[in-house]
N, C-alpha and C positions, 0 to 999 in steps of 0.2 A: 212392347210391340215392335219398336224400331230395331231393338237388338235382335229379336226373333227374325224379322225380315232380313236383317243383315246376315245372320247366320244361314238363312235359307238361300240367299243369293250366293254366298260363299260356297255352300255345298253344291249348288247347281253349277257353279263355275268349275269346281273341281271335277264334277262328273262330266261336264262337257269337254274337259281337257283329256279325258280318257277315251281315245278313239275306239279302242276295242270294245269298251262298254257301250258306247253310242251305236256302233255298228251292230252289236248284239241285240240291243233294244230295238233298233230299226228292223232287223230281221224278224224278231218275235212279233212286232206289231204288224208287219206285212203278212206273215203267216196267219196270225190271228184274224186280221181283217179279211183275208181271202177265205178263211174257213167259215167265218160268220156269213159272208156273202155267197157261200156255196149254193144254197137253195135258189137264189136269184140267178146265179150263173148257170145252174142246171136248166132253169126255165128258158134262159136266153139261148142256150145251146140246143134246147129241145130234147134233153136227155134225162133219164131217170137213173140215178146211181144205184138204185136197189133192184132194177129190172134185170132179170136173168135172160140172156139171149145166147143160147148155146151155139147158134149158127154163126155168131160173131166172136167167138172166144179166141183170145190171143191174136187179135187183129193188130197190125202195126199202126204207127202214128199216121193220122190223116186229118183232113180238115174237120170232119165230124168228131173225131177222137184224137185230140192233139198228142196224147201220150199212149194211144192205143187202148186196148181192152184187156181185162184180166181173164182168169181161167173160167169165168162164168159169163163172159161177154159184157160185163159192166164197164162203163167208162172209167179208165184208170185215174185221170186227172180229178174227176169229181169224187172218186172214192178216196183219193189222197186228201182232198180238202175236207171231206166228211170225217175221215179218220183223224185229221188234225184237230178238228173241232172237239172230238171226243177225247183225244189224248191230252190236248191242252186243258180241257175242262177238268179232267181227272187230276192232272198235275197241279193246277191252280187251287182247286177246291180241296184236294187232298192235303196239299201243303198248308193251306189256311186252317183246315180242321186240326191238323197235327200241331200247328203253332198255337192255336187257342188252348188246346189241352196242355201242351208243354208250358205255355206262359202261366196258366193258372197254377200248375203244380210248382213251377220254379219260383213264382212270386210268393206263394204261401210258404214254401220251404225256406226261402231266404229271409223273409221278414219275421216269421214266427219263431224259427229256429228250434232248438231243443229236441224233444222226442218226435215232434211232427217232422222236422227236418231230417232226422235220422231215418224215420220210417219211409218218407217219400224218396230219399236218395237211395236207400237200399232197394226199394221197389224199382227205381230207375235202373240200378245196376242189374237187377234180375231180368228186366226186359232187354237190356243191352246184351246180356249173356245168352239170350235165346238165339238159336239158329234161325235167322230171319226168313230166308227163302223157303226152307222146309215148312216152317210154321205157317207162312202165308199160303203155301200150296195146300196144306191141310185145311186151313180156315176157308179158303176159297172153294174147296170141294164140298163143303157142308151144304146139305139141302136146306134151303131157307124155310121151306114149309115145316120141317121138323123142329125149327126154332120158334114156331108160332106165327110166322109171317103169313098173311093171307095169300091164298093161292093165286089170286088175280095179280097181286103185286109181285109175288115171287116169280111169276112167269112173264112179267112185262119185259119189254125190250130194254128198259133203263135199269132193271134190277141189278144187272151185273156192274153197271157204272156206279150205282150207289154203294154196292158191296165193296168195291175197290176203295172208294173214298173212306168208308167206315174202317176198313182194315188198315189203311194208312194212318188214320187218326189213332187207332189203337196201339200201333207199334212204332210210329214215326215221330213221337213227341219227345224222345229222350234228349236229343241234342239241344233242342230249344229250352227244355227244362233246365239243363245244366248251365247254359249260357245266361238265362234269365236269373237263376239262383245266384250265380256269381256277381252279376251286375247289381242285384238287389242287396246283397251283403255290403257292397260298396256304398250304395245310395242311402241305405238306412242309417249310416253313420254321418251323413252330411247334415249341415246346420239347419237347412230348411225343413228336413224331416223331423229333426229333434224339436224345432220350434212348433211344428204342427202338433206333435205329441204333447208338448208342454201346454199348448192352448186347449187341450182336451179332445182333439180329433180322435175318432174311433179307429181301431186298427184297419177296418175295411176301408174307411175313407182315406186313410194315409196310403194304403196300397193302391187304391184306384185313382185318387186325385193327385197325389204327390209323387208316387214312385212310378206307376205304370206309364205316364206320359214320357218320362225320362228313359224308359226302356224301348221306346219306339224304334230307334235305330238298330238296336240289337235284334228285335223281333222281325223288322222288315228285312234285314240282311239275311238272317237265318231262314226266313220263309222263302225268299227269292232263291237262295242257294239250294233249298230242298225241292223246288219245283222240278228241276231236271232229274233228280233222283227218283221222284215219284213217277215221272213219265217213263223212265227206264224200267222201273219196277213193274208198272202196268204193262209195258211191252213184253217183259219176260213172262208174266202170268198169261197174257193173251197168246203169246207164242206157244205156251204149253197147253192152251185150250181151257184155261181156268180164269181168264180175265173177261174182257168185253166179249159178249156173245153175239153172233150174227142174229139178225141182219145189220146190227150196228157195226160200223167200221172203226177200227183203230189201227195205228201203224203196226202194233204188235200182232194184231189179228191178221193183217194183210201179209205180214212176214210168215205167219203160220200157214196161210193158204197158198203162199208162193213156193213152199218147199217141195211140192210135188212137181212143179214145172220149172225148177231152177235151171235145168240143163237146156231147155228149149226156149224159155222166156226169162232170162236172168233179170230183166228190168223190173219185173214184178217184185223182186226182193231188193233190188238196188235202191229204187226210189224211196220206199218207206224206211229202209235202213239208213240212207243218207239223211233223211229228214230227222230221224231220231237223234243221230249223231250231231247234226247242226243245232238242234234245239237244246240238247243237253249242254253242249259247249257254250252256246249263247247264254243260257241261264247262269252258268258258272261265271262267265266273264262279266255279265251284267251284275251279278251279286258282288263280285270283287270290286267293280266300279262303285257300287252303292256303298260298300264298306269304306272305301277310300274317301268318298264324298261326304259321308255322314260322320266320319271321324274328325272331331274338332282339332286334332293335332295333325291332320293331313296337310301336306304342303301343296301350294298352288304351283303347278308346273306350266 
């Protein structure tokens, strides 16, 4: 326990020494906090971010609307925060879902080896070889009701959000699977794993109890790194009209709605575009900081 606490403190110290990673995490926490508090902020401002007011469309910044209004007269600040809540939720839950699938496949392939390893890795290669964006465009355009989804759920406001998370989980697990497989191949040759096998532990217990905890750093870093990619992917699909469906807001959906007014109100495209850029960069820098901090061979600077 003392050794574990010492390693945790050393990892935290290495992470704190990475100023870029700290700044990135602070930015993400601020954006996440403001997005979560958006309903309370809307009540405080006396505004409804979903209320269409055509007589106030494209109004400039004012006390009532700090960033102005969009093409339908909705408060732009509140729409950005609402879009941040949706985009960050898709990014986090999509990355987690993909990591769960990839970790299970990589762990099974690395530990069992043989024919199962060959089959799972060839399947991984096949998914990697698929053209990702065209495939997602086709899958996102499928009518959910034709797949047997109840009409009430298929037409709900959150159906598009769930669909993006599922699509990311279906195609975004390959990188995690390869990383976990490689780490598992190394871990299963260690003495503590061999000792567990010699004592009669079942393969499932060895994988879950002895190997999986030692894969935590690999899984955490790969998940953090993929959050930015998922947000970017959701933004592309929403920009094409196949992602988050109105009245839900996302930064990609806001970019799609701003293209018709880009010449007269460029701020409608600049704000969500800048936020997407900042979040993706912050996720990448934060993941790099985590990788350096969790690496036991990392140097204290």
